[in-house]
VOGU-3710 file (C-alpha; in Angstrom, 3 decimals, decimal comma):
1> mkndvisknt> 27,350/-2,747/-1,662  23,805/-1,540/-1,098  21,080/-3,726/-2,541  18,989/-1,390/-4,699  17,482/-4,033/-7,015  15,310/-7,126/-6,752  17,414/-10,038/-7,998  16,579/-13,141/-9,993  17,783/-15,116/-6,974  14,913/-13,699/-4,915
11> fgflnklken> 12,388/-14,764/-7,531  14,096/-18,126/-7,794  13,777/-18,760/-4,075  10,125/-17,687/-3,985  9,307/-19,971/-6,902  10,969/-22,916/-5,165  9,148/-22,103/-1,934  5,829/-22,099/-3,777  6,568/-25,585/-5,089  7,856/-26,871/-1,724
21> ntrewflehk> 5,798/-25,064/0,896  6,585/-27,314/3,849  8,393/-26,757/7,128  10,870/-29,513/6,304  11,923/-27,936/3,005  12,054/-24,433/4,471  14,304/-25,493/7,347  16,691/-27,101/4,868  16,825/-23,860/2,866  16,557/-21,326/5,690
31> eefkveenaf> 20,034/-19,888/5,096  19,094/-19,227/1,468  15,908/-17,525/2,655  17,867/-15,325/5,072  20,089/-14,109/2,241  17,054/-13,106/0,156  15,211/-11,632/3,134  18,210/-9,475/4,053  18,531/-8,305/0,453  14,865/-7,307/0,452
41> kefitllgek> 15,278/-5,512/3,794  18,130/-3,490/2,273  15,914/-2,653/-0,700  13,154/-1,425/1,635  15,659/0,622/3,654  16,927/2,332/0,490  13,379/2,987/-0,687  12,616/4,535/2,705  15,584/6,869/2,308  14,265/8,012/-1,051
51> lnehddieks> 10,747/8,480/0,334  12,128/10,697/3,077  13,449/13,064/0,439  9,872/14,091/-0,366  7,853/12,754/2,583  8,186/12,163/6,320  8,288/8,445/7,088  7,783/7,422/10,696  8,591/3,736/10,327  9,060/0,915/7,866
61> kvfriyrdvr> 8,299/-2,761/8,227  9,186/-5,988/6,438  6,512/-8,608/6,992  7,380/-12,054/8,290  7,329/-14,983/5,873  5,296/-17,137/8,259  1,564/-17,434/7,615  -1,089/-17,384/10,329  -3,032/-20,522/9,415  -5,330/-20,638/12,459
71> fsknktpykv> -8,403/-19,352/10,614  -7,436/-20,227/7,046  -8,390/-23,177/4,870  -4,971/-22,846/3,263  -2,625/-24,531/5,734  0,640/-23,957/3,854  3,003/-22,514/6,472  4,787/-19,834/4,442  3,898/-16,871/2,287  5,229/-17,053/-1,258
81> hlagsftrag> 5,960/-13,339/-1,438  8,032/-10,689/0,289  6,352/-7,487/1,432  7,172/-4,238/3,168  5,286/-1,137/4,243  5,909/2,458/5,265  3,928/4,592/7,701  3,903/8,376/7,409  4,830/10,445/10,445  2,549/11,104/13,360
91> arlrggyyvh> -1,090/12,107/13,523  -0,629/14,998/11,098  0,234/12,851/8,062  -2,095/10,073/6,978  -1,776/7,158/4,608  0,898/4,588/3,913  2,807/2,688/1,256  3,022/-1,052/0,549  5,380/-3,104/-1,651  4,584/-6,716/-2,619
101> iepgnsfvat> 7,153/-8,841/-4,460  5,962/-12,169/-5,894  6,739/-13,837/-9,224  3,803/-13,136/-11,503  1,987/-11,040/-8,902  4,089/-8,054/-7,868  2,461/-4,730/-7,075  2,624/-1,603/-4,964  -0,322/-0,075/-3,157  -1,078/3,106/-1,296
111> gfwapnkedl> -3,969/4,907/0,351  -6,299/3,847/3,150  -6,676/0,075/3,368  -8,468/-0,257/6,710  -9,541/3,154/8,009  -11,030/3,065/11,491  -14,718/3,917/11,775  -14,042/7,494/12,900  -11,751/8,228/9,962  -14,094/6,534/7,503
121> frirkeield> -17,032/8,576/8,778  -15,006/11,809/8,540  -13,971/11,040/4,957  -17,559/10,309/3,981  -18,840/13,493/5,617  -16,281/15,518/3,662  -17,342/13,841/0,419  -21,000/14,385/1,282  -20,335/18,088/1,840  -18,229/18,649/-1,279
131> aqefrdiinn> -16,419/15,979/-3,308  -15,105/18,269/-6,038  -11,522/18,594/-4,767  -11,397/14,828/-4,196  -12,570/14,162/-7,758  -10,252/16,789/-9,249  -7,266/14,974/-7,754  -8,174/11,388/-8,651  -9,269/12,391/-12,164  -6,165/14,470/-12,911
141> ktfkdawgel> -4,447/13,016/-16,001  -0,965/12,868/-14,480  -2,367/11,212/-11,364  -4,396/8,679/-13,358  -1,449/7,867/-15,619  0,457/6,882/-12,478  -2,237/5,134/-10,454  -5,306/4,475/-12,563  -8,702/4,238/-10,901  -9,576/4,442/-7,219
151> kgeelkrapk> -10,105/0,933/-5,809  -11,357/-0,644/-2,613  -14,201/-2,645/-1,152  -17,576/-0,924/-1,022  -21,061/-1,289/0,342  -23,906/-2,384/-1,923  -26,037/0,480/-0,701  -25,505/3,780/1,088  -23,749/3,874/4,460  -26,065/4,387/7,422
161> gfdiahndid> -27,080/8,022/7,639  -26,173/8,873/4,016  -28,546/9,413/1,095  -28,540/6,678/-1,553  -29,486/9,366/-4,097  -26,454/11,543/-3,295  -24,519/12,565/-6,436  -21,317/11,121/-4,989  -22,756/7,849/-3,702  -20,054/5,937/-5,625
171> llrkkqyift> -17,447/7,488/-3,320  -19,596/7,327/-0,201  -20,066/3,561/-0,562  -16,316/2,969/-0,386  -14,952/1,194/2,693  -11,401/1,555/1,396  -9,706/4,292/-0,614  -6,716/2,638/-2,263  -4,646/2,711/-5,427  -2,548/-0,142/-6,795
181> reftdkevls> -0,035/-0,574/-9,586  0,973/-3,998/-10,887  4,353/-4,914/-12,385  5,632/-7,633/-14,673  8,538/-9,771/-13,492  10,739/-8,009/-16,032  9,845/-4,618/-14,575  10,528/-5,794/-11,027  13,964/-7,117/-11,996  14,926/-3,958/-13,885
191> anfldtinel> 17,700/-1,689/-12,626  15,346/1,285/-12,175  12,558/-0,494/-10,258  13,354/1,266/-6,973  13,223/4,687/-8,653  9,969/3,752/-10,392  8,318/2,895/-7,080  9,597/6,071/-5,475  8,224/8,191/-8,318  4,838/6,477/-8,051
201> faairpffdl> 4,669/7,076/-4,318  5,608/10,730/-4,865  2,741/11,006/-7,367  0,176/10,055/-4,708  1,055/13,124/-2,655  -1,856/15,382/-3,752  -4,284/12,704/-2,545  -2,439/12,260/0,753  -2,243/16,018/1,310  -6,000/16,325/0,895
211> msdvlttnln> -6,790/13,340/3,089  -4,365/14,455/5,790  -6,053/17,850/5,832  -9,496/16,245/6,060  -8,539/13,816/8,828  -6,882/16,443/10,998  -9,743/18,970/10,888  -13,454/19,100/11,583  -16,074/20,046/8,996  -15,457/23,719/9,778
221> gesild> -11,798/23,338/8,850  -10,609/23,667/12,450  -7,681/21,531/13,577  -8,495/18,609/15,857  -4,841/18,011/16,743  -3,561/18,935/20,190
//
C-alpha cells in the first residue's frame, strides 16, 4: 500500500526524538526511525509523481536526520523534523519546492532561497527595468490566497549599483524571493494533505514561469541557453 499520508506515528516519533535527542536513545530506536523515514520517502515519491503531472521534476531529495553540529551552538545530534525537496528540470526551468514536517512547525516553501550572485543580479535588473509583471503575479488574488506575501531576507539599503529612490526598491533589496505556507498538525495529518501541497505548488507556476523566462534570457529577451 502506498503511503500517501503523514501518520500520527511519524509525529509521535519526532516528539520523542525532541525529548530524547541523544545518540544513545536514537540507536535504541533506529528501527522505529527507519519505518517513519521510509514512510516519508514514499510520501515524497508520491508527491513527486503528482508534481510531474503539471511540472517537470528533475530530482527529489529527502534530507538526512543527522545535524551538522561543527559550527552550531546547538550540539543536539539529530534534526527533529523530516524534510524533502524537489528540483525542476534542467537550466530552462528554475525554482524548487520544499516540504518540512515537524509537530507544531510544519510548512512548505517554494521560490528562490539562495540564488547565486549572477541570478540575483539578473532578477534585480529585470525588476529595475520593469517590475509590473512581477507585481501583477504576486498581487493576484488567487495567488495571494494560496501563498500570501513574498518573503525572504533583504538588504537594509539598495544593492550596489541600484538607486535607493527606485520605485521598486522593496523588491530590489530582496536577497531571497520565497513563499511559505504553514500548516497545523491537524492539517498535516489529514487525508488530503498530499493533494493540498500539490495544489499549492501548482499555484506557484505563474511566478516560476516568469522567473524561468527572466533567468534564461538577457535584458533584450534573447535566450542565453545553448
